[in-house]
Biopython code that builds the backbone (N, CA, C, O; Angstrom):
import numpy as np
from Bio.PDB.StructureBuilder import StructureBuilder

atoms = [
    (1, "MET", "N", (-0.058, 2.426, -10.942)),
    (1, "MET", "CA", (0.921, 0.928, -10.797)),
    (1, "MET", "C", (1.932, 1.188, -11.767)),
    (1, "MET", "O", (1.433, 1.543, -12.835)),
    (2, "VAL", "N", (3.110, 1.140, -11.774)),
    (2, "VAL", "CA", (3.902, 0.897, -12.684)),
    (2, "VAL", "C", (4.809, -0.145, -12.810)),
    (2, "VAL", "O", (5.586, 0.036, -11.873)),
    (3, "LEU", "N", (5.048, -0.809, -13.222)),
    (3, "LEU", "CA", (5.866, -2.498, -13.332)),
    (3, "LEU", "C", (7.194, -2.071, -14.185)),
    (3, "LEU", "O", (7.143, -1.645, -15.339)),
    (4, "ASN", "N", (8.123, -2.213, -13.598)),
    (4, "ASN", "CA", (9.543, -1.718, -14.244)),
    (4, "ASN", "C", (9.860, -0.948, -15.140)),
    (4, "ASN", "O", (10.432, -1.151, -16.211)),
    (5, "GLY", "N", (9.241, 0.488, -14.400)),
    (5, "GLY", "CA", (9.465, 1.666, -15.530)),
    (5, "GLY", "C", (10.161, 2.632, -14.508)),
    (5, "GLY", "O", (10.425, 2.349, -13.339)),
    (6, "ASN", "N", (10.377, 3.658, -15.056)),
    (6, "ASN", "CA", (11.537, 4.607, -14.579)),
    (6, "ASN", "C", (10.511, 5.499, -13.862)),
    (6, "ASN", "O", (9.289, 5.409, -13.751)),
    (7, "GLU", "N", (11.660, 6.636, -13.287)),
    (7, "GLU", "CA", (10.780, 7.319, -12.242)),
    (7, "GLU", "C", (9.573, 8.277, -13.315)),
    (7, "GLU", "O", (8.415, 8.592, -13.039)),
    (8, "ALA", "N", (10.114, 8.468, -14.173)),
    (8, "ALA", "CA", (9.180, 10.051, -14.914)),
    (8, "ALA", "C", (7.946, 9.283, -14.779)),
    (8, "ALA", "O", (7.013, 9.887, -14.249)),
    (9, "ASP", "N", (7.650, 7.512, -15.322)),
    (9, "ASP", "CA", (5.976, 7.016, -15.060)),
    (9, "ASP", "C", (5.529, 6.804, -13.900)),
    (9, "ASP", "O", (4.315, 6.613, -13.826)),
    (10, "ARG", "N", (6.336, 6.768, -12.635)),
    (10, "ARG", "CA", (5.520, 6.746, -11.557)),
    (10, "ARG", "C", (5.448, 8.364, -10.833)),
    (10, "ARG", "O", (5.562, 8.466, -9.612)),
    (11, "GLN", "N", (5.266, 9.488, -11.631)),
    (11, "GLN", "CA", (4.752, 10.675, -11.337)),
    (11, "GLN", "C", (3.030, 10.612, -11.300)),
    (11, "GLN", "O", (2.527, 9.665, -11.906)),
    (12, "SER", "N", (2.192, 11.494, -10.677)),
    (12, "SER", "CA", (0.800, 11.212, -10.621)),
    (12, "SER", "C", (0.023, 11.787, -12.475)),
    (12, "SER", "O", (0.490, 12.318, -13.483)),
    (13, "ILE", "N", (-1.002, 11.398, -12.146)),
    (13, "ILE", "CA", (-1.329, 12.117, -13.599)),
    (13, "ILE", "C", (-2.522, 12.942, -13.224)),
    (13, "ILE", "O", (-3.156, 12.580, -12.233)),
    (14, "THR", "N", (-2.816, 13.744, -13.722)),
    (14, "THR", "CA", (-3.973, 14.934, -13.060)),
    (14, "THR", "C", (-4.429, 15.274, -14.624)),
    (14, "THR", "O", (-3.735, 15.623, -15.580)),
    (15, "VAL", "N", (-6.223, 14.979, -14.492)),
    (15, "VAL", "CA", (-7.036, 15.558, -15.631)),
    (15, "VAL", "C", (-7.937, 16.625, -14.913)),
    (15, "VAL", "O", (-8.355, 16.238, -13.822)),
    (16, "GLY", "N", (-8.338, 17.928, -15.306)),
    (16, "GLY", "CA", (-8.850, 18.626, -14.871)),
    (16, "GLY", "C", (-8.742, 18.592, -13.429)),
    (16, "GLY", "O", (-7.647, 19.059, -13.115)),
    (17, "ASN", "N", (-9.542, 18.171, -12.231)),
    (17, "ASN", "CA", (-9.458, 18.108, -10.893)),
    (17, "ASN", "C", (-9.325, 17.001, -10.229)),
    (17, "ASN", "O", (-9.320, 16.956, -8.998)),
    (18, "VAL", "N", (-9.209, 16.039, -10.961)),
    (18, "VAL", "CA", (-9.084, 14.393, -10.529)),
    (18, "VAL", "C", (-7.577, 14.016, -10.463)),
    (18, "VAL", "O", (-7.201, 13.573, -11.549)),
    (19, "THR", "N", (-6.500, 14.060, -9.424)),
    (19, "THR", "CA", (-5.577, 13.585, -9.303)),
    (19, "THR", "C", (-5.669, 11.770, -9.388)),
    (19, "THR", "O", (-6.635, 11.135, -8.967)),
    (20, "VAL", "N", (-4.280, 11.073, -10.108)),
    (20, "VAL", "CA", (-4.097, 9.665, -9.572)),
    (20, "VAL", "C", (-2.861, 9.746, -9.545)),
    (20, "VAL", "O", (-2.026, 10.190, -10.333)),
    (21, "ASN", "N", (-2.790, 9.010, -8.011)),
    (21, "ASN", "CA", (-1.665, 8.953, -7.541)),
    (21, "ASN", "C", (-0.816, 7.398, -7.706)),
    (21, "ASN", "O", (-1.659, 6.917, -8.464)),
    (22, "LEU", "N", (-0.127, 6.646, -7.608)),
    (22, "LEU", "CA", (0.737, 5.774, -7.584)),
    (22, "LEU", "C", (0.255, 4.855, -6.741)),
    (22, "LEU", "O", (-0.311, 5.240, -5.717)),
    (23, "CYS", "N", (0.390, 3.489, -7.017)),
    (23, "CYS", "CA", (-0.192, 2.922, -5.327)),
    (23, "CYS", "C", (0.990, 1.842, -6.179)),
    (23, "CYS", "O", (1.455, 1.645, -7.302)),
    (24, "GLU", "N", (1.108, 1.158, -4.270)),
    (24, "GLU", "CA", (2.025, -0.147, -4.417)),
    (24, "GLU", "C", (1.318, -1.340, -4.990)),
    (24, "GLU", "O", (1.833, -1.979, -5.908)),
    (25, "GLN", "N", (0.103, -1.673, -4.455)),
    (25, "GLN", "CA", (-0.637, -2.921, -4.885)),
    (25, "GLN", "C", (-2.114, -2.528, -5.059)),
    (25, "GLN", "O", (-2.767, -1.567, -4.651)),
    (26, "TYR", "N", (-2.370, -3.446, -5.697)),
    (26, "TYR", "CA", (-3.848, -3.549, -5.295)),
    (26, "TYR", "C", (-4.812, -4.902, -6.390)),
    (26, "TYR", "O", (-4.424, -5.393, -7.450)),
    (27, "VAL", "N", (-6.113, -5.187, -5.635)),
    (27, "VAL", "CA", (-6.507, -6.427, -6.167)),
    (27, "VAL", "C", (-7.360, -6.257, -7.386)),
    (27, "VAL", "O", (-7.993, -5.219, -7.578)),
    (28, "TYR", "N", (-7.382, -7.532, -8.416)),
    (28, "TYR", "CA", (-7.504, -7.531, -9.709)),
    (28, "TYR", "C", (-7.926, -8.726, -9.723)),
    (28, "TYR", "O", (-7.066, -9.607, -9.727)),
    (29, "LEU", "N", (-9.557, -9.170, -9.737)),
    (29, "LEU", "CA", (-10.368, -10.331, -9.595)),
    (29, "LEU", "C", (-9.570, -11.087, -8.918)),
    (29, "LEU", "O", (-9.150, -12.081, -9.511)),
    (30, "GLY", "N", (-9.119, -10.858, -7.482)),
    (30, "GLY", "CA", (-9.605, -11.545, -6.055)),
    (30, "GLY", "C", (-7.573, -11.768, -6.054)),
    (30, "GLY", "O", (-7.068, -12.443, -5.157)),
    (31, "SER", "N", (-6.834, -11.222, -6.961)),
    (31, "SER", "CA", (-5.573, -12.017, -7.215)),
    (31, "SER", "C", (-4.870, -10.273, -6.454)),
    (31, "SER", "O", (-5.199, -9.274, -7.094)),
    (32, "ALA", "N", (-4.207, -10.105, -5.507)),
    (32, "ALA", "CA", (-3.262, -9.326, -5.369)),
    (32, "ALA", "C", (-2.117, -8.828, -6.424)),
    (32, "ALA", "O", (-1.222, -9.657, -6.588)),
    (33, "VAL", "N", (-2.005, -7.707, -7.109)),
    (33, "VAL", "CA", (-0.582, -7.514, -7.849)),
    (33, "VAL", "C", (0.062, -6.197, -7.196)),
    (33, "VAL", "O", (-0.445, -5.109, -6.926)),
    (34, "THR", "N", (1.318, -6.676, -7.048)),
    (34, "THR", "CA", (2.268, -5.168, -5.953)),
    (34, "THR", "C", (2.980, -4.360, -7.248)),
    (34, "THR", "O", (2.470, -4.114, -8.341)),
    (35, "ALA", "N", (3.653, -4.196, -7.004)),
    (35, "ALA", "CA", (4.577, -2.771, -7.833)),
    (35, "ALA", "C", (5.183, -3.822, -8.496)),
    (35, "ALA", "O", (4.846, -4.213, -9.614)),
    (36, "ASP", "N", (6.216, -4.360, -7.714)),
    (36, "ASP", "CA", (7.532, -4.595, -7.825)),
    (36, "ASP", "C", (7.446, -5.868, -9.003)),
    (36, "ASP", "O", (8.359, -6.015, -9.815)),
    (37, "GLY", "N", (6.127, -6.839, -8.985)),
    (37, "GLY", "CA", (5.930, -7.806, -9.724)),
    (37, "GLY", "C", (6.277, -9.151, -8.507)),
    (37, "GLY", "O", (6.397, -10.376, -8.500)),
    (38, "SER", "N", (6.309, -8.505, -7.979)),
    (38, "SER", "CA", (6.678, -10.077, -7.345)),
    (38, "SER", "C", (5.612, -11.132, -6.724)),
    (38, "SER", "O", (4.746, -10.783, -5.921)),
    (39, "THR", "N", (5.791, -12.594, -7.233)),
    (39, "THR", "CA", (5.207, -13.594, -6.758)),
    (39, "THR", "C", (4.476, -13.438, -5.520)),
    (39, "THR", "O", (3.339, -13.242, -5.089)),
    (40, "SER", "N", (6.403, -13.727, -4.932)),
    (40, "SER", "CA", (5.950, -14.071, -2.897)),
    (40, "SER", "C", (5.471, -12.710, -2.243)),
    (40, "SER", "O", (4.641, -12.788, -1.337)),
    (41, "ALA", "N", (5.923, -11.508, -2.629)),
    (41, "ALA", "CA", (4.768, -10.419, -2.544)),
    (41, "ALA", "C", (3.465, -10.539, -2.397)),
    (41, "ALA", "O", (2.838, -10.292, -1.366)),
    (42, "ALA", "N", (2.919, -11.018, -3.688)),
    (42, "ALA", "CA", (1.589, -10.980, -4.124)),
    (42, "ALA", "C", (1.064, -12.099, -3.462)),
    (42, "ALA", "O", (-0.161, -11.977, -3.484)),
    (43, "VAL", "N", (1.383, -13.108, -2.897)),
    (43, "VAL", "CA", (0.913, -13.718, -1.638)),
    (43, "VAL", "C", (0.954, -14.005, -0.646)),
    (43, "VAL", "O", (0.332, -14.925, -0.115)),
    (44, "LYS", "N", (2.193, -12.798, 0.137)),
    (44, "LYS", "CA", (2.264, -12.373, 1.510)),
    (44, "LYS", "C", (0.936, -11.197, 1.444)),
    (44, "LYS", "O", (-0.003, -11.480, 2.188)),
    (45, "ALA", "N", (0.818, -10.173, 0.785)),
    (45, "ALA", "CA", (-0.542, -9.710, 0.564)),
    (45, "ALA", "C", (-1.572, -10.362, 0.486)),
    (45, "ALA", "O", (-2.120, -10.041, 1.540)),
    (46, "HIS", "N", (-2.327, -11.147, -0.073)),
    (46, "HIS", "CA", (-3.367, -12.440, -0.249)),
    (46, "HIS", "C", (-3.379, -12.547, 1.280)),
    (46, "HIS", "O", (-4.384, -12.072, 1.808)),
    (47, "ALA", "N", (-2.198, -13.229, 2.323)),
    (47, "ALA", "CA", (-2.270, -13.587, 3.217)),
    (47, "ALA", "C", (-3.008, -12.877, 4.404)),
    (47, "ALA", "O", (-3.952, -13.101, 5.162)),
    (48, "GLN", "N", (-2.118, -11.946, 4.172)),
    (48, "GLN", "CA", (-2.693, -10.580, 5.019)),
    (48, "GLN", "C", (-3.637, -10.166, 4.921)),
    (48, "GLN", "O", (-4.144, -9.625, 5.904)),
    (49, "ARG", "N", (-4.607, -10.247, 3.185)),
    (49, "ARG", "CA", (-6.292, -9.478, 3.262)),
    (49, "ARG", "C", (-6.692, -10.622, 4.214)),
    (49, "ARG", "O", (-6.884, -10.357, 5.401)),
    (50, "THR", "N", (-6.861, -12.210, 3.632)),
    (50, "THR", "CA", (-7.509, -13.370, 4.420)),
    (50, "THR", "C", (-7.512, -13.337, 5.781)),
    (50, "THR", "O", (-8.546, -13.536, 6.419)),
    (51, "MET", "N", (-6.273, -13.064, 6.382)),
    (51, "MET", "CA", (-5.956, -13.418, 8.208)),
    (51, "MET", "C", (-7.150, -13.032, 8.518)),
    (51, "MET", "O", (-7.639, -13.949, 9.177)),
    (52, "CYS", "N", (-8.103, -11.948, 8.383)),
    (52, "CYS", "CA", (-8.654, -10.807, 9.613)),
    (52, "CYS", "C", (-10.036, -12.233, 9.461)),
    (52, "CYS", "O", (-10.596, -12.741, 10.432)),
    (53, "HIS", "N", (-10.282, -12.580, 8.052)),
    (53, "HIS", "CA", (-11.706, -13.241, 8.365)),
    (53, "HIS", "C", (-11.151, -14.800, 8.838)),
    (53, "HIS", "O", (-11.972, -15.590, 9.305)),
    (54, "ALA", "N", (-10.121, -15.080, 8.731)),
    (54, "ALA", "CA", (-9.444, -16.710, 9.743)),
    (54, "ALA", "C", (-10.047, -16.537, 10.771)),
    (54, "ALA", "O", (-11.025, -17.167, 11.173)),
    (55, "LEU", "N", (-9.157, -15.120, 11.579)),
    (55, "LEU", "CA", (-9.065, -14.888, 12.751)),
    (55, "LEU", "C", (-10.924, -14.623, 13.497)),
    (55, "LEU", "O", (-11.205, -14.727, 14.691)),
    (56, "LYS", "N", (-11.923, -14.274, 12.344)),
    (56, "LYS", "CA", (-13.195, -14.193, 12.191)),
    (56, "LYS", "C", (-13.850, -15.120, 12.705)),
    (56, "LYS", "O", (-14.536, -15.036, 13.725)),
    (57, "PHE", "N", (-13.658, -16.192, 11.939)),
    (57, "PHE", "CA", (-14.223, -17.814, 12.160)),
    (57, "PHE", "C", (-13.485, -18.167, 13.612)),
    (57, "PHE", "O", (-14.124, -18.249, 14.661)),
    (58, "ILE", "N", (-11.983, -18.371, 13.513)),
    (58, "ILE", "CA", (-11.734, -18.779, 14.558)),
    (58, "ILE", "C", (-12.860, -18.391, 16.117)),
    (58, "ILE", "O", (-13.398, -19.238, 16.830)),
    (59, "ALA", "N", (-12.934, -16.965, 16.262)),
    (59, "ALA", "CA", (-13.767, -16.965, 17.238)),
    (59, "ALA", "C", (-14.727, -17.119, 16.945)),
    (59, "ALA", "O", (-15.442, -16.957, 17.934)),
    (60, "PHE", "N", (-15.497, -17.451, 15.795)),
    (60, "PHE", "CA", (-17.271, -17.664, 15.907)),
    (60, "PHE", "C", (-17.045, -18.790, 16.892)),
    (60, "PHE", "O", (-17.388, -18.853, 18.073)),
    (61, "VAL", "N", (-16.216, -19.903, 15.942)),
    (61, "VAL", "CA", (-16.320, -21.484, 16.570)),
    (61, "VAL", "C", (-15.319, -21.548, 17.981)),
    (61, "VAL", "O", (-14.750, -22.589, 18.308)),
    (62, "GLU", "N", (-15.241, -20.699, 18.493)),
    (62, "GLU", "CA", (-14.788, -20.826, 20.013)),
    (62, "GLU", "C", (-15.980, -20.739, 21.137)),
    (62, "GLU", "O", (-16.280, -21.369, 22.151)),
    (63, "LYS", "N", (-16.651, -19.278, 20.186)),
    (63, "LYS", "CA", (-17.387, -18.349, 21.333)),
    (63, "LYS", "C", (-18.907, -19.710, 20.935)),
    (63, "LYS", "O", (-19.870, -19.389, 21.631)),
    (64, "ASN", "N", (-19.099, -20.465, 20.419)),
    (64, "ASN", "CA", (-20.347, -20.877, 18.864)),
    (64, "ASN", "C", (-19.981, -22.576, 18.973)),
    (64, "ASN", "O", (-20.505, -23.013, 17.949)),
    (65, "ASN", "N", (-19.412, -23.635, 19.624)),
    (65, "ASN", "CA", (-18.808, -24.375, 19.856)),
    (65, "ASN", "C", (-19.744, -25.789, 19.728)),
    (65, "ASN", "O", (-19.368, -26.890, 19.324)),
    (66, "ASP", "N", (-20.902, -25.441, 20.141)),
    (66, "ASP", "CA", (-22.232, -26.607, 19.482)),
    (66, "ASP", "C", (-22.632, -26.602, 18.363)),
    (66, "ASP", "O", (-23.634, -27.226, 18.014)),
    (67, "VAL", "N", (-21.536, -25.513, 17.183)),
    (67, "VAL", "CA", (-22.141, -25.654, 15.790)),
    (67, "VAL", "C", (-21.961, -26.912, 15.376)),
    (67, "VAL", "O", (-21.004, -27.646, 15.620)),
    (68, "PRO", "N", (-23.452, -27.259, 14.384)),
    (68, "PRO", "CA", (-23.027, -28.506, 12.878)),
    (68, "PRO", "C", (-21.519, -28.664, 12.584)),
    (68, "PRO", "O", (-20.985, -27.671, 12.089)),
    (69, "PHE", "N", (-20.653, -29.874, 12.833)),
    (69, "PHE", "CA", (-19.461, -29.823, 12.031)),
    (69, "PHE", "C", (-19.365, -29.350, 10.554)),
    (69, "PHE", "O", (-18.317, -28.849, 10.149)),
    (70, "TRP", "N", (-20.550, -29.516, 9.665)),
    (70, "TRP", "CA", (-20.641, -29.068, 8.601)),
    (70, "TRP", "C", (-20.465, -27.319, 8.512)),
    (70, "TRP", "O", (-20.162, -26.857, 7.412)),
    (71, "VAL", "N", (-20.617, -26.573, 9.432)),
    (71, "VAL", "CA", (-19.892, -25.497, 9.597)),
    (71, "VAL", "C", (-18.627, -25.094, 9.978)),
    (71, "VAL", "O", (-17.995, -24.096, 9.631)),
    (72, "LYS", "N", (-18.375, -25.861, 10.627)),
    (72, "LYS", "CA", (-16.768, -25.477, 11.221)),
    (72, "LYS", "C", (-16.052, -26.145, 9.921)),
    (72, "LYS", "O", (-14.824, -26.147, 9.826)),
]
sb = StructureBuilder()
sb.init_structure("model")
sb.init_model(0)
sb.init_chain("A")
sb.init_seg("    ")
for serial, (resi, resn, name, xyz) in enumerate(atoms, 1):
    if name == "N":
        sb.init_residue(resn, " ", resi, " ")
    sb.init_atom(name, np.array(xyz, "f"), 0.0, 1.0, " ", f" {name:<3s}", serial, name[0])
structure = sb.get_structure()
């Protein structure tokens, strides 16, 4: 990932038989870091990653509506 670099900085790196390609975002210590350095893009990426967990929890609660309140 390159933040505020030029086109030459965005080239793939090859060492031996291993090629490292450019990525648009990655997660470091639970926080999304995006190539454009935008905080709003990082928050949006975090929301997209956590949405599947929220949907699983909603499906669990709807199916098991008799679970104790502290689980909900």
